BATORTI-419826 format. One record per residue (C-alpha): x, y, z; residue number from 0. Coordinates in nm, 4 decimals, padded with zeros to 6 digits, always signed. Each point is the difference from the previous one (the first is absolute). Last residue first. Layout:
<recs>
<<X Y Z> NUM>
...
</recs>
This chain:
<recs>
<<-01.6256 +01.8198 +04.2753> 281>
<<-00.1141 +00.3322 +00.1490> 280>
<<-00.0127 +00.2327 -00.2969> 279>
<<+00.1722 +00.3291 -00.0857> 278>
<<-00.1326 +00.2157 -00.2838> 277>
<<+00.1326 +00.0987 -00.3429> 276>
<<+00.1760 -00.3342 +00.0185> 275>
<<+00.0787 -00.1845 +00.3194> 274>
<<-00.0797 -00.3373 +00.1539> 273>
<<+00.1564 -00.1895 -00.2904> 272>
<<-00.3232 -00.1680 -00.1157> 271>
<<-00.1937 +00.3216 +00.0625> 270>
<<+00.2125 +00.2196 -00.2238> 269>
<<+00.3210 -00.0815 -00.1870> 268>
<<+00.2535 +00.2078 +00.1890> 267>
<<+00.2889 -00.2271 -00.1025> 266>
<<+00.2360 +00.2942 -00.0482> 265>
<<+00.0268 -00.0588 -00.3770> 264>
<<-00.3814 -00.0101 -00.0138> 263>
<<-00.0187 +00.3326 +00.1823> 262>
<<+00.2603 +00.1507 -00.2330> 261>
<<-00.1884 -00.1046 -00.3140> 260>
<<-00.3295 +00.1338 +00.1334> 259>
<<+00.1604 +00.3339 +00.0864> 258>
<<+00.1579 +00.0208 -00.3460> 257>
<<-00.3457 -00.0164 -00.1645> 256>
<<-00.0781 -00.3131 -00.2086> 255>
<<-00.0787 +00.0909 -00.3621> 254>
<<-00.3582 -00.0797 -00.1083> 253>
<<-00.1092 +00.3658 -00.0340> 252>
<<+00.3006 +00.0585 -00.2267> 251>
<<-00.1473 -00.2251 -00.2769> 250>
<<+00.2372 -00.2505 -00.1604> 249>
<<-00.2957 -00.2375 -00.0654> 248>
<<+00.1327 -00.3533 +00.0557> 247>
<<+00.3169 +00.0675 +00.1987> 246>
<<-00.1821 +00.2642 +00.2047> 245>
<<-00.2783 -00.2428 +00.0862> 244>
<<+00.2448 -00.2729 +00.0962> 243>
<<+00.1995 +00.2464 +00.2118> 242>
<<-00.3131 +00.1199 +00.1771> 241>
<<-00.1019 -00.3597 +00.0722> 240>
<<+00.3421 -00.0720 +00.1531> 239>
<<-00.0081 +00.3196 +00.2084> 238>
<<-00.3448 -00.0800 +00.1421> 237>
<<+00.1145 -00.3559 +00.0693> 236>
<<+00.3042 +00.1275 +00.1906> 235>
<<-00.2178 +00.2536 +00.1817> 234>
<<-00.2314 -00.2744 +00.1214> 233>
<<-00.3699 -00.0086 -00.0925> 232>
<<-00.1005 +00.0953 +00.3551> 231>
<<+00.2630 +00.2741 +00.0255> 230>
<<-00.1099 +00.1316 -00.3393> 229>
<<-00.3589 +00.0035 +00.1275> 228>
<<+00.1017 +00.2044 +00.3026> 227>
<<+00.1621 +00.2419 -00.2451> 226>
<<-00.3050 +00.0090 -00.2273> 225>
<<-00.2507 +00.0709 +00.2797> 224>
<<-00.2500 -00.2521 +00.1287> 223>
<<-00.3670 -00.0840 -00.0627> 222>
<<-00.0146 +00.2821 -00.2564> 221>
<<-00.2961 +00.2323 +00.0523> 220>
<<+00.1541 +00.2813 -00.2100> 219>
<<+00.0355 +00.2775 +00.2559> 218>
<<+00.0144 -00.1933 +00.3265> 217>
<<+00.2119 -00.2954 -00.1112> 216>
<<+00.1896 +00.1868 -00.2712> 215>
<<+00.0846 +00.2956 +00.2236> 214>
<<+00.0832 -00.2222 +00.2957> 213>
<<+00.2592 -00.1794 -00.2128> 212>
<<+00.1728 +00.3187 -00.1076> 211>
<<-00.0318 +00.1426 +00.3498> 210>
<<+00.1604 -00.3041 +00.1651> 209>
<<+00.2830 -00.0151 -00.2528> 208>
<<+00.0755 +00.3675 +00.0562> 207>
<<-00.0649 +00.2631 -00.2648> 206>
<<+00.1753 +00.1780 -00.2898> 205>
<<+00.3419 -00.0965 +00.1334> 204>
<<+00.1169 -00.1018 -00.3469> 203>
<<+00.0457 -00.3633 +00.1030> 202>
<<-00.3525 -00.0156 +00.1435> 201>
<<-00.1520 +00.1233 -00.3269> 200>
<<+00.2280 -00.2324 -00.1970> 199>
<<-00.1220 -00.2934 +00.2106> 198>
<<-00.3632 +00.1012 -00.0615> 197>
<<+00.0657 +00.0126 -00.3746> 196>
<<+00.1573 -00.3450 +00.0164> 195>
<<-00.3169 -00.1363 +00.1639> 194>
<<-00.2217 +00.1468 -00.2752> 193>
<<+00.2385 -00.1214 -00.2726> 192>
<<-00.0245 -00.3480 +00.1607> 191>
<<-00.3800 -00.0176 +00.0131> 190>
<<-00.1047 +00.0483 -00.3626> 189>
<<+00.2397 -00.2423 -00.1712> 188>
<<-00.0213 -00.2049 +00.3194> 187>
<<-00.3724 -00.0615 -00.0398> 186>
<<-00.0310 -00.0685 -00.3710> 185>
<<+00.3016 -00.2084 -00.1120> 184>
<<+00.3199 +00.1384 +00.1568> 183>
<<+00.2111 -00.0860 -00.3039> 182>
<<-00.2229 -00.0743 -00.2972> 181>
<<-00.1554 -00.3374 -00.0775> 180>
<<-00.3542 +00.1311 -00.0429> 179>
<<-00.2270 -00.0455 +00.2962> 178>
<<-00.3261 -00.1846 +00.0640> 177>
<<-00.1717 +00.0410 +00.3379> 176>
<<-00.0736 -00.2831 +00.2404> 175>
<<-00.2208 -00.0113 +00.3082> 174>
<<+00.0593 -00.2515 +00.2799> 173>
<<-00.1988 -00.3085 +00.1004> 172>
<<+00.3058 -00.2272 +00.0111> 171>
<<-00.1435 -00.2861 -00.2076> 170>
<<-00.2524 +00.1861 -00.2134> 169>
<<+00.1673 +00.3353 -00.0537> 168>
<<+00.3732 -00.0652 +00.0130> 167>
<<+00.0079 -00.3595 -00.1262> 166>
<<-00.2648 +00.0636 -00.2652> 165>
<<+00.1942 +00.3044 -00.1186> 164>
<<+00.3228 -00.2020 -00.0196> 163>
<<-00.1775 -00.2683 -00.2032> 162>
<<-00.1338 +00.2614 -00.2419> 161>
<<+00.3423 +00.1628 -00.0345> 160>
<<+00.1603 -00.3365 -00.0723> 159>
<<-00.2710 -00.0857 -00.2558> 158>
<<+00.0655 +00.3307 -00.1769> 157>
<<+00.3587 -00.1118 -00.0506> 156>
<<+00.2775 +00.2299 +00.1203> 155>
<<+00.2351 +00.1037 -00.2819> 154>
<<-00.0769 +00.3738 -00.0040> 153>
<<+00.0322 -00.0054 +00.3790> 152>
<<-00.2943 -00.0609 +00.2311> 151>
<<-00.0385 +00.2169 +00.3111> 150>
<<-00.2837 -00.0776 +00.2411> 149>
<<-00.0102 +00.2569 +00.2827> 148>
<<-00.1510 -00.1226 +00.3281> 147>
<<-00.2163 +00.2190 +00.2240> 146>
<<-00.1745 -00.1226 +00.3141> 145>
<<+00.2330 +00.1362 +00.2682> 144>
<<-00.0200 -00.1721 +00.3391> 143>
<<+00.1715 -00.3410 -00.0218> 142>
<<+00.2619 +00.1471 -00.2394> 141>
<<+00.1098 +00.2892 +00.2192> 140>
<<+00.1432 +00.1151 -00.2350> 139>
<<-00.1253 -00.0312 -00.3562> 138>
<<+00.0019 -00.2985 -00.2356> 137>
<<+00.1460 -00.0041 -00.3512> 136>
<<-00.0651 -00.3061 -00.2133> 135>
<<+00.2291 +00.0532 -00.3000> 134>
<<-00.0109 -00.2713 -00.2622> 133>
<<+00.2086 -00.2849 -00.1439> 132>
<<-00.1734 -00.2946 -00.1729> 131>
<<+00.0404 +00.1266 -00.3583> 130>
<<+00.3648 +00.0698 +00.0822> 129>
<<+00.0507 -00.3760 +00.0341> 128>
<<+00.3624 -00.0812 -00.0820> 127>
<<+00.1128 +00.2580 +00.2527> 126>
<<+00.2330 +00.3013 -00.0306> 125>
<<-00.2624 +00.1759 -00.2145> 124>
<<-00.2617 +00.0015 +00.2757> 123>
<<+00.1984 +00.1964 +00.2557> 122>
<<+00.0895 +00.2951 -00.2220> 121>
<<-00.3524 -00.0086 -00.1445> 120>
<<-00.1446 +00.0467 +00.3487> 119>
<<+00.1372 +00.3546 +00.0185> 118>
<<+00.1398 +00.0773 +00.3486> 117>
<<-00.2180 +00.2358 +00.2084> 116>
<<-00.1943 -00.1523 +00.2878> 115>
<<+00.1308 -00.3517 -00.0438> 114>
<<-00.2312 -00.2731 +00.1300> 113>
<<+00.1176 -00.2272 -00.2778> 112>
<<-00.1785 -00.3009 -00.1441> 111>
<<+00.1054 -00.3363 -00.1437> 110>
<<-00.3031 -00.2018 -00.1125> 109>
<<+00.0040 -00.3792 -00.0082> 108>
<<-00.1583 -00.1560 -00.3106> 107>
<<+00.1306 -00.3457 +00.0830> 106>
<<+00.1861 -00.0053 +00.3359> 105>
<<+00.3721 +00.0213 -00.0773> 104>
<<+00.1146 +00.2935 +00.2104> 103>
<<+00.3790 -00.0425 +00.0306> 102>
<<+00.1453 +00.1108 -00.3346> 101>
<<-00.2261 +00.3021 -00.0482> 100>
<<+00.0402 +00.0780 +00.3703> 99>
<<+00.3760 +00.0273 -00.0462> 98>
<<-00.0208 +00.2466 -00.2896> 97>
<<-00.2707 +00.1904 +00.1888> 96>
<<+00.2339 +00.0360 +00.2983> 95>
<<+00.2848 +00.1438 -00.2069> 94>
<<-00.2352 +00.2573 -00.1545> 93>
<<-00.1342 +00.0924 +00.3444> 92>
<<+00.3470 +00.0550 +00.1449> 91>
<<+00.1118 +00.2071 -00.2996> 90>
<<-00.3142 +00.2156 +00.0149> 89>
<<+00.0181 +00.0811 +00.3694> 88>
<<-00.3155 +00.0548 +00.2068> 87>
<<+00.0961 -00.2613 +00.2621> 86>
<<-00.1988 -00.3238 -00.0134> 85>
<<-00.3712 -00.0662 -00.0476> 84>
<<-00.0176 -00.2521 -00.2852> 83>
<<-00.3368 -00.1719 -00.0354> 82>
<<-00.0022 -00.3652 -00.1072> 81>
<<-00.3217 -00.1486 -00.1376> 80>
<<-00.0961 -00.3640 -00.0561> 79>
<<+00.2792 -00.1172 +00.2331> 78>
<<+00.1636 -00.3419 -00.0446> 77>
<<+00.3616 +00.1177 -00.0304> 76>
<<-00.0188 +00.2491 +00.2864> 75>
<<+00.2050 -00.2180 +00.2375> 74>
<<+00.2894 +00.0436 -00.2430> 73>
<<+00.0296 +00.3596 +00.1169> 72>
<<+00.1554 -00.1356 +00.3178> 71>
<<-00.0166 +00.1907 +00.3307> 70>
<<-00.3498 -00.0972 +00.1126> 69>
<<-00.3008 +00.1639 +00.1668> 68>
<<-00.3044 -00.2275 -00.0090> 67>
<<-00.3481 +00.1490 +00.0249> 66>
<<-00.3320 -00.1900 +00.0157> 65>
<<+00.0431 -00.1032 +00.3642> 64>
<<+00.0434 +00.3710 +00.0801> 63>
<<-00.3656 +00.0633 -00.0874> 62>
<<-00.1159 -00.2496 +00.2654> 61>
<<+00.2310 +00.1448 +00.2648> 60>
<<-00.1340 +00.3505 -00.0657> 59>
<<-00.3508 -00.1247 +00.0731> 58>
<<-00.3407 +00.1555 -00.0627> 57>
<<+00.1094 +00.2891 -00.2192> 56>
<<-00.0890 +00.3708 +00.0053> 55>
<<-00.1008 -00.0097 +00.3671> 54>
<<+00.2443 +00.2714 +00.1053> 53>
<<+00.2021 -00.2431 +00.2111> 52>
<<+00.0066 -00.2427 -00.2940> 51>
<<+00.1368 +00.2668 -00.2346> 50>
<<+00.2653 +00.0945 +00.2559> 49>
<<+00.0967 -00.3668 +00.0302> 48>
<<+00.0232 -00.0183 -00.3785> 47>
<<+00.2381 +00.2952 -00.0141> 46>
<<+00.2207 -00.1316 +00.2806> 45>
<<+00.0221 -00.3483 -00.1507> 44>
<<+00.0847 +00.1316 -00.3456> 43>
<<+00.2750 +00.2303 +00.1301> 42>
<<+00.1498 -00.2759 +00.2158> 41>
<<-00.0013 -00.2405 -00.2932> 40>
<<+00.1724 +00.2621 -00.2133> 39>
<<+00.2653 +00.0678 +00.2627> 38>
<<+00.0716 -00.3732 +00.0189> 37>
<<+00.0238 -00.0184 -00.3801> 36>
<<+00.2380 +00.2973 -00.0073> 35>
<<+00.2240 -00.1694 +00.2576> 34>
<<-00.0187 -00.3324 -00.1846> 33>
<<+00.1106 +00.1706 -00.3203> 32>
<<-00.1254 +00.1315 -00.3371> 31>
<<-00.3728 -00.0475 +00.0524> 30>
<<-00.2553 -00.2110 -00.1849> 29>
<<-00.3676 +00.0096 +00.0993> 28>
<<-00.2178 -00.3045 -00.0698> 27>
<<-00.3762 +00.0559 +00.0140> 26>
<<-00.2960 -00.2395 -00.0245> 25>
<<-00.3142 +00.2070 -00.0575> 24>
<<-00.2904 +00.0412 +00.2427> 23>
<<-00.0612 +00.3705 -00.0596> 22>
<<+00.1757 +00.0776 +00.3313> 21>
<<+00.3015 -00.1817 -00.1445> 20>
<<+00.0038 +00.2274 -00.3055> 19>
<<-00.0507 +00.3122 +00.2119> 18>
<<+00.2891 -00.0996 +00.2273> 17>
<<+00.2443 -00.0902 -00.2771> 16>
<<-00.0578 +00.3390 -00.1631> 15>
<<+00.0541 +00.1792 +00.3314> 14>
<<+00.3148 -00.1993 +00.0719> 13>
<<+00.1372 +00.0879 -00.3431> 12>
<<-00.0801 +00.3689 +00.0443> 11>
<<+00.1591 +00.0536 +00.3421> 10>
<<+00.2828 -00.2440 -00.0514> 9>
<<-00.0566 -00.3658 -00.0770> 8>
<<+00.1576 -00.0176 -00.3446> 7>
<<-00.0915 -00.2287 -00.2882> 6>
<<-00.3656 -00.1024 +00.0198> 5>
<<-00.1395 -00.3266 -00.1302> 4>
<<-00.3680 -00.0879 -00.0338> 3>
<<-00.1636 -00.3403 -00.0368> 2>
<<-00.3760 +00.0261 -00.0567> 1>
<<-00.0301 +00.1700 -00.3383> 0>
</recs>
C-alpha cells in the first residue's frame, strides 16, 4: 500500500500522517474546513521541524512534500488505505464510514479506524465491504510510540488483517498486537479503569493530584502518573472511552466519575486546552 488517506488532522491524525510520510508513502489528509486544514498543516510542520532539529529525519521539507491536507473527502478516492482519526463519537464515525464506502473506489482498498474503544463491527456493517474494514489503533504520540493494535471484526477478511500487519510492521516499522473486537481492545481496557480509579481517589480527597502521580512514578516506575496521562490523552477522550467500555460491559469500574464529567463540561480537557488536572502553558 503506497497511497494512504487519513481523515482528521488533529493530534492523532497528524501523527499518523507524519509516520506514513516519513516512511516514504504518499499521504492525503482530509479535514472538515479550511481553518482545520490550516491548523493541521501547522501541526505537521511544527512536529517535523522538531524531528529534524533532533536529527530524527534529514529534512522536514522533504517529508512535507509527501503530505497534502485537503477539505474534500472525494480526494481520498484513489487511496489504498484510509485511516479514520476523527472525534471519538460513534455516530460521527458511522456516518463517515458510510461516506468513505461510497467515495473510496481503489480496488481492494481498506477502510480502517483509529478508534480507541468503539467496536469495529459497528463501522464495518454500514459499508458494503465489511471484510475490508479493520481497526488500526495507534498511540499518542504516534511518531514516538511503537505499539499499534490490530482489531479485525468477525467479518474482517484474514487477507485484510495480513495486509494491515504488513503495513504497520514492514512499512511503518512499528509493532502490532492482535486484539478481539471488544470495546477498549487490550490497552484501554486495562488503562482506563486505572485512570478512573486515580480520578476517584482525587475526587474523594484521598490524596492530591501531584501525590497520586508521584506515587505511581516513584513507587511503581511508571513514566508518568495516571492524572498527567489523562491530561495527555485528553479528558474528553478519556470520558468517551470510559462510556464505550461501560456500554459494552456494564461494569462499575468503567463508569466515568462525576469529577471527570464536570471537567469535560467545563472544557478542562487537559494539555490541549491548557488546563486539566494540571495547568499548561499553551
